[in-house]
C-alpha positions as CSV (number, residue, x, y, z in Angstrom):
1,M,100.7,18.3,177.5
2,S,102.2,14.8,180.5
3,E,104.9,12.9,180.9
4,Q,103.7,9.5,182.8
5,N,103.6,10.5,186.2
6,D,106.8,8.6,187.7
7,Q,109.0,9.9,185.3
8,N,110.6,11.7,188.3
9,H,111.8,8.7,189.2
10,V,113.3,7.9,185.5
11,Q,117.5,8.1,185.2
12,R,118.7,6.2,182.1
13,V,117.3,7.5,179.0
14,M,118.8,5.5,175.5
15,G,117.8,7.6,172.0
16,I,118.1,5.3,169.5
17,F,118.5,6.7,165.6
18,A,119.0,6.1,162.6
19,H,121.2,9.4,161.8
20,P,123.6,11.8,163.3
21,D,121.6,14.9,163.6
22,D,118.0,13.0,164.3
23,P,118.6,12.9,167.7
24,E,118.4,16.8,167.9
25,F,116.0,17.3,165.1
26,F,113.3,14.8,166.4
27,C,113.9,16.3,169.7
28,G,116.2,17.9,170.8
29,G,114.2,20.2,173.3
30,T,113.2,16.6,175.2
31,F,117.3,15.2,175.3
32,A,118.3,18.6,176.9
33,K,115.5,19.1,179.2
34,W,116.0,16.0,180.4
35,A,120.0,16.2,181.0
36,A,119.0,19.1,182.7
37,E,117.4,17.3,185.1
38,G,119.6,15.1,185.6
39,R,119.2,11.8,183.8
40,H,122.1,10.1,181.9
41,I,121.8,9.8,178.3
42,T,122.8,7.5,175.8
43,F,122.8,8.1,172.0
44,V,123.3,5.1,169.8
45,L,123.3,5.8,166.0
46,A,123.2,2.9,163.5
47,T,124.7,5.2,160.6
48,S,127.0,7.6,160.9
49,G,125.2,9.7,157.7
50,D,128.2,8.2,154.9
51,K,125.9,9.1,151.7
52,G,123.9,12.6,153.1
53,T,125.7,15.4,151.5
54,S,125.9,16.8,147.6
55,D,129.3,17.6,147.8
56,R,130.8,15.0,144.8
57,A,134.9,15.7,145.9
58,I,133.8,14.3,149.3
59,S,134.7,10.5,150.1
60,P,132.4,8.2,152.2
61,Q,135.0,8.1,155.2
62,Q,135.5,11.8,155.0
63,L,132.0,12.3,155.7
64,V,132.1,9.4,158.6
65,N,134.1,11.3,160.3
66,I,132.9,15.0,159.7
67,R,128.9,13.4,161.1
68,E,130.5,12.1,163.5
69,A,132.5,14.2,165.4
70,E,129.4,16.8,165.1
71,E,127.1,14.6,166.2
72,R,129.6,14.1,169.3
73,A,129.5,18.2,169.8
74,A,125.5,18.4,169.3
75,A,125.4,15.7,172.0
76,T,128.1,17.7,174.7
77,R,125.9,20.9,173.8
78,L,122.4,18.7,175.1
79,G,124.2,17.4,178.1
80,V,124.1,14.1,176.6
81,Q,126.8,11.6,178.3
82,D,127.8,8.6,175.9
83,V,127.4,8.3,171.7
84,I,127.6,4.9,170.6
85,F,127.7,4.5,166.4
86,L,127.1,1.3,164.5
87,R,128.8,2.2,161.5
88,Y,125.7,0.4,159.2
89,P,126.2,2.0,155.5
90,D,124.1,4.9,156.0
91,G,120.2,4.5,153.5
92,E,120.8,0.8,153.1
93,L,120.1,-0.2,156.9
94,Q,117.8,-3.1,157.7
95,P,115.9,-4.7,160.3
96,T,118.1,-7.5,160.6
97,L,118.4,-9.9,163.4
98,E,121.8,-8.6,163.8
99,L,121.2,-5.2,164.1
100,R,118.5,-6.0,166.7
101,R,121.0,-8.3,168.4
102,Q,123.5,-5.3,169.2
103,L,120.8,-3.3,170.0
104,T,119.5,-6.2,172.6
105,R,123.0,-6.5,174.1
106,L,122.9,-2.3,174.1
107,I,119.8,-2.1,176.2
108,R,121.2,-4.6,178.4
109,L,124.5,-3.2,179.2
110,K,123.6,0.5,179.5
111,Q,120.1,-0.7,181.7
112,P,117.8,2.4,180.2
113,D,114.1,3.5,181.6
114,I,113.0,5.0,178.6
115,V,114.5,4.3,175.2
116,V,113.1,7.2,171.8
117,T,113.3,5.9,168.4
118,N,111.9,6.4,165.2
119,D,107.7,5.5,164.3
120,P,108.1,2.9,162.1
121,T,104.9,3.2,160.7
122,A,105.5,6.8,159.7
123,R,105.9,6.3,155.9
124,W,105.5,10.3,154.8
125,Y,104.2,13.4,156.3
126,G,102.2,15.6,154.5
127,R,103.1,15.7,150.8
128,N,106.4,17.4,151.0
129,Y,108.1,14.4,153.0
130,I,108.7,10.8,152.4
131,N,110.2,9.5,155.7
132,H,113.9,7.8,155.1
133,P,113.7,4.6,155.5
134,D,116.4,4.4,157.2
135,H,114.1,5.6,159.9
136,R,111.9,3.2,159.6
137,A,114.1,0.2,159.7
138,I,115.6,1.4,163.2
139,G,112.3,1.8,164.7
140,D,111.4,-1.1,164.0
141,A,115.0,-2.7,165.3
142,A,115.1,-1.0,168.2
143,L,111.4,-1.5,168.9
144,D,112.1,-5.8,168.6
145,A,115.4,-4.9,170.9
146,V,112.6,-3.6,174.0
147,F,110.5,-6.3,173.5
148,P,110.9,-9.3,173.7
149,A,114.9,-8.9,173.4
150,A,116.0,-7.4,175.7
151,R,113.5,-8.8,178.3
152,D,113.5,-12.1,178.3
153,H,116.6,-14.3,178.3
154,L,116.8,-16.7,176.3
155,N,116.8,-14.1,173.4
156,F,120.2,-13.7,172.3
157,P,121.3,-16.1,175.8
158,E,125.7,-15.8,174.8
159,L,124.8,-12.5,175.9
160,Y,125.0,-13.4,179.4
161,R,126.6,-16.0,179.0
162,E,130.0,-15.5,177.4
163,E,129.2,-11.0,178.8
164,G,127.1,-11.6,181.9
165,L,124.4,-9.0,180.3
166,E,121.4,-10.1,182.2
167,P,117.8,-9.4,180.6
168,H,116.4,-5.9,181.2
169,K,113.1,-4.6,181.0
170,V,112.7,-1.2,180.0
171,R,109.7,1.4,181.6
172,H,108.7,3.3,178.7
173,V,109.4,4.1,174.8
174,Y,108.9,7.7,173.3
175,L,107.9,7.1,169.5
176,C,109.4,10.3,167.6
177,G,108.0,11.8,164.1
178,T,104.4,9.5,164.9
179,H,101.2,10.5,163.6
180,E,99.6,9.1,166.6
181,P,101.2,11.4,169.3
182,T,99.8,11.0,172.9
183,D,102.2,12.5,174.9
184,K,103.6,16.8,174.3
185,I,106.5,17.5,176.2
186,D,107.5,21.1,177.0
187,V,110.3,21.9,175.4
188,T,110.6,26.0,175.6
189,G,113.3,26.1,178.1
190,S,115.4,24.0,176.4
191,L,114.3,25.4,172.3
192,E,117.5,27.6,172.5
193,T,119.7,24.6,173.4
194,K,117.8,22.4,171.1
195,I,118.8,25.0,168.8
196,A,122.4,25.6,169.4
197,A,122.9,21.9,169.6
198,L,121.6,21.8,165.9
199,H,123.9,24.7,165.1
200,E,126.9,21.9,165.4
201,H,125.4,20.3,162.0
202,K,127.4,22.6,159.4
203,S,127.6,19.8,156.8
204,Q,124.0,19.1,156.7
205,I,122.3,22.7,157.9
206,K,123.1,25.2,154.5
207,D,121.8,28.2,156.1
208,M,121.9,28.0,159.8
209,D,119.7,31.6,160.3
210,E,116.7,29.6,158.9
211,M,116.7,26.6,160.7
212,A,116.3,28.9,163.5
213,R,113.7,30.8,162.4
214,R,112.2,27.7,161.5
215,Q,112.2,26.0,165.3
216,R,111.3,29.4,167.0
217,E,108.5,30.0,164.4
218,N,107.0,26.7,165.4
219,V,105.1,27.0,168.5
220,D,102.2,25.2,169.8
221,P,98.9,26.4,169.1
222,D,97.5,24.2,171.9
223,F,98.5,26.5,173.6
224,A,98.5,29.9,172.2
225,A,96.5,31.4,176.2
226,D,99.7,30.5,178.4
227,G,102.3,32.6,175.9
228,P,104.6,31.1,173.0
229,R,104.7,27.4,174.2
230,Y,107.3,25.1,172.4
231,T,106.5,21.4,172.8
232,E,107.8,17.6,171.2
233,S,105.1,15.1,170.7
234,F,105.9,11.2,171.6
235,K,103.0,8.3,171.7
236,V,104.5,7.2,174.7
237,F,104.0,3.2,175.8
238,E,104.0,2.3,179.4
239,L,105.1,-1.1,179.9
240,R,104.1,-3.9,181.7
């Protein structure tokens, strides 16, 4: 279980995800921990989850309004300062050049030391879950924005010519939902904050008690000797 040695000096974090509730489910404990340590965290959500319902009576725009409000409330629970919605159609996300440009602009604007996003290589988990295509698309787009687009001034040069946004080099990338984790973060102290944030996603989680039970039973067996420990796993890159 480790974090990079110089993480105590990292202050700015950007989580780039596809849908409302993705930050909380994938790594809400880590965001809560980092926020409690005083780090400034921005969430960027590519879609507003306008298709994630079985309710035939609700319109996509109504669902957008509900899910954006839920995500803002969940982010507040975690201690996240900013939530930005790009409002791409749910279920149709592609790692296009325009999405890369938008993410590059936000990285240059917010200047995060860490970017957290989905591992785009994870197509399924076990035999029971096929990874959502939007998760893979946002991971691809985010990585391409981090490197080389945000770093090199000749990528989207209008960003500095027209908006004064200088190139920015992200120092660390954390990929969640990965099959090849390199680091685990101990989130035992922030587990209940994660559960409280997930409680805000009422339109998506039908049985809150079952959700909380699953979270509390998800003990990391590698640390059984230390008492119940909860961790979140990442593939971490330290960029040079």
